[in-house]
Every structure is written in C-alpha cells, then in structure tokens.
C-alpha positions as CSV (number, residue, x, y, z in Angstrom):
1,X,68.8,54.7,5.5
2,X,68.8,58.3,4.3
3,X,69.8,61.1,6.6
4,X,66.9,63.6,6.5
5,X,67.1,67.1,8.0
6,X,65.0,67.8,11.0
7,X,61.2,67.9,10.4
8,X,60.9,71.7,11.2
9,X,63.1,72.5,8.2
10,X,60.2,71.3,6.0
11,X,57.0,73.1,6.9
12,X,53.9,71.0,6.8
13,X,52.3,72.5,3.7
14,X,48.9,70.8,4.3
15,X,48.6,72.5,7.7
16,X,49.8,75.8,6.2
17,X,47.1,75.5,3.6
18,X,44.5,74.9,6.3
19,X,45.9,77.9,8.2
20,X,45.4,80.1,5.1
21,X,41.8,78.8,4.6
22,X,41.0,79.3,8.3
23,X,42.2,82.9,8.2
24,X,40.2,83.6,5.0
25,X,37.1,82.2,6.6
26,X,37.6,84.4,9.7
27,X,37.9,87.4,7.3
28,X,34.6,86.4,5.8
29,X,32.9,86.5,9.2
30,X,33.1,82.8,10.1
31,X,34.0,81.5,13.5
32,X,36.4,78.6,13.5
33,X,35.1,76.0,16.0
34,X,37.6,73.3,15.5
35,X,40.7,72.5,13.5
36,X,41.8,69.0,12.6
37,X,38.8,67.5,14.5
38,X,39.4,63.7,14.7
39,X,37.2,60.7,15.4
40,X,37.3,57.1,14.4
41,X,36.0,57.9,10.9
42,X,38.8,60.3,10.1
43,X,39.6,64.0,10.4
44,X,37.7,67.1,9.4
45,X,40.2,69.9,8.5
46,X,38.0,72.8,9.7
47,X,34.6,73.1,11.3
48,X,33.3,76.7,11.0
49,X,30.1,78.5,12.0
50,X,28.4,81.4,10.4
51,X,25.4,83.1,11.9
52,X,22.5,84.5,10.0
53,X,20.1,83.3,7.4
54,X,21.0,80.1,5.6
55,X,22.0,80.3,2.0
56,X,21.3,78.2,-1.0
57,X,23.1,74.9,-1.1
58,X,22.7,74.4,2.7
59,X,21.0,71.2,3.8
60,X,19.1,70.7,7.0
61,X,20.3,68.4,9.8
62,X,22.6,65.6,8.6
63,X,20.6,62.6,7.6
64,X,17.2,64.2,7.3
65,X,17.6,65.4,3.7
66,X,15.5,68.5,4.3
67,X,16.7,71.8,2.8
68,X,16.7,74.7,5.3
69,X,17.1,77.6,3.0
70,X,15.2,80.1,5.2
71,X,16.2,79.0,8.6
72,X,17.8,81.8,10.6
73,X,20.0,79.5,12.6
74,X,23.8,79.4,12.3
75,X,25.3,77.4,9.5
76,X,28.0,74.7,10.2
77,X,30.5,74.2,7.5
78,X,32.7,71.0,7.5
79,X,35.6,72.1,5.4
80,X,38.0,69.8,3.5
81,X,41.2,71.6,2.4
82,X,43.2,70.3,-0.5
83,X,46.7,71.8,-0.9
84,X,48.5,70.8,-4.0
85,X,51.4,71.8,-6.2
86,X,50.5,73.4,-9.6
87,X,51.3,70.3,-11.7
88,X,49.6,67.7,-9.6
89,X,47.8,64.5,-10.6
90,X,44.4,65.1,-9.1
91,X,43.1,68.4,-10.6
92,X,44.3,70.5,-7.7
93,X,42.7,68.1,-5.1
94,X,39.3,68.1,-6.7
95,X,39.6,64.4,-7.7
96,X,40.6,63.5,-4.1
97,X,37.0,64.2,-2.9
98,X,35.7,61.0,-4.4
99,X,32.6,59.3,-3.0
100,X,34.6,57.2,-0.5
101,X,36.1,60.4,1.0
102,X,32.7,62.1,1.0
103,X,31.3,59.2,3.0
104,X,34.1,59.4,5.6
105,X,33.6,63.2,6.0
106,X,29.8,62.6,6.3
107,X,30.4,60.0,9.1
108,X,32.9,62.2,10.9
109,X,30.4,65.1,10.7
110,X,27.7,62.9,12.2
111,X,30.0,61.9,15.0
112,X,30.8,65.6,15.6
113,X,27.1,66.4,15.9
114,X,26.6,63.5,18.3
115,X,29.4,64.9,20.5
116,X,28.0,68.4,20.2
117,X,24.2,67.9,20.5
118,X,23.6,71.7,20.9
119,X,24.5,72.0,17.2
120,X,22.6,69.0,16.0
121,X,19.8,71.1,14.5
122,X,22.0,73.6,12.7
123,X,21.9,73.6,8.9
124,X,25.1,71.8,7.7
125,X,27.2,71.7,4.6
126,X,30.4,70.3,3.2
127,X,32.7,72.8,1.7
128,X,36.0,72.2,-0.2
129,X,38.9,74.7,-0.4
130,X,41.5,74.3,-3.1
131,X,44.9,75.7,-2.2
132,X,47.8,75.9,-4.6
133,X,51.3,75.6,-3.3
134,X,54.3,76.7,-5.3
135,X,57.9,76.6,-4.2
136,X,59.6,80.0,-4.3
137,X,62.7,80.0,-6.4
138,X,65.8,81.7,-5.0
139,X,66.8,82.5,-8.6
140,X,65.0,84.9,-10.9
141,X,64.1,82.9,-14.0
142,X,60.9,84.5,-15.5
143,X,57.9,86.6,-14.6
144,X,54.9,84.5,-13.8
145,X,51.3,85.7,-14.2
146,X,49.4,84.8,-11.0
147,X,45.7,84.0,-11.3
148,X,43.3,86.0,-9.2
149,X,43.0,84.4,-5.8
150,X,40.8,84.6,-2.7
151,X,43.8,84.8,-0.4
152,X,47.6,84.4,-0.5
153,X,50.3,83.5,2.0
154,X,54.0,83.2,1.6
155,X,56.7,81.6,3.7
156,X,60.5,81.8,3.0
157,X,60.2,78.8,0.7
158,X,56.5,78.6,-0.5
159,X,53.7,80.7,-1.8
160,X,50.2,79.4,-1.1
161,X,47.1,80.6,-2.9
162,X,43.5,79.9,-2.0
163,X,42.3,79.4,-5.6
164,X,38.8,78.3,-5.0
165,X,36.3,77.9,-2.2
166,X,33.4,75.6,-3.0
167,X,30.4,76.0,-0.6
168,X,28.2,73.0,-0.4
169,X,30.5,71.0,-2.6
170,X,28.6,67.8,-2.1
171,X,25.7,66.3,-0.3
172,X,25.1,62.7,0.7
173,X,21.6,61.3,1.4
174,X,22.9,58.5,3.7
175,X,26.0,56.6,4.8
176,X,26.0,54.6,1.6
177,X,26.3,57.7,-0.6
178,X,22.9,57.0,-2.1
C-alpha cells in the first residue's frame, strides 16, 4: 500500500473551482443559496438566485415547459461546475454534461424545489461553468499566453481560471430527457 501524504497537502481542486465560480456569481449580483446541495439523485454544485426580470434562455417552473421570459420573479440557477486540467479528455468538462448527467441534475433540482416550495414558481435554468486548472511550476520554463478569463484564482500550487459560464446550458422536457 502506498504511503500518501495527508489529504490537506493536496487541495480539492473541484471544490476550489466551485469556490471561484461562487465568488464570480456573487460579483455578478447573484446570491448563493446553497453549495454542494445533496439528495438521493446526486449533488448540485451551486444553487444561486438573481432577482429582476427573467432573461432569454430561462424556462418556467421545472416540468411545465413554459418559457417565462418576462416574469419579474427571481431566477434560480442550478450550476454545474467542471474543473479540468488544460489537456483533459472531455473538452474541458463540456462532454461530461451528457444526457444522463442532465437528467440527474434535473431530478435533483426537482427535489430541491419540493423541499423549498416557496421557490417552486421561480423561473429556473441549468448553467454550466468551465474552470481550467493548471499546476504552477516552481521553475521558470517559458512565458505562456493566458486566454481572457471571467475570473482567476491562484493557490501556492495551482492557477484556476473561469474560462466560460454557459447560462441555460441545457433544458429537459421531462425525466426521460425527451
């Protein structure tokens, strides 16, 4: 059995990516209602609320299929955060939001609304945040050009970059994804 260093020597990069996205959402005027909300269907990374007039891409109550583009009620965003290294296998996490994952998120969001009936009539959407994580070299090797990002965060060992925030990344008509 390998002798691994204590857990706290290796920061949880996924959680750090979620922290970065939560801070960015707050800077955009969103209120973070829950982090890592869990139910039997899975976990929702971030649940955020934005007041004001609903925007394009926002659907009505989960399951009714109505579009509420002019409803002046708060918007709920169920945010899935994907934190990946630059040379990953799944297009920065985009390919990890397959139909099966979307259905799990949909069901978890429905469970959230059942447990919080005061929000059941809010327009809801599913957002995806793509965070790039790069290990910081202790040796200078070359100058790297950094793409424009929405937000950045650095630890002693890693640099995280919020590369893309996709509002209303997907919609499902029902539990079967039809």
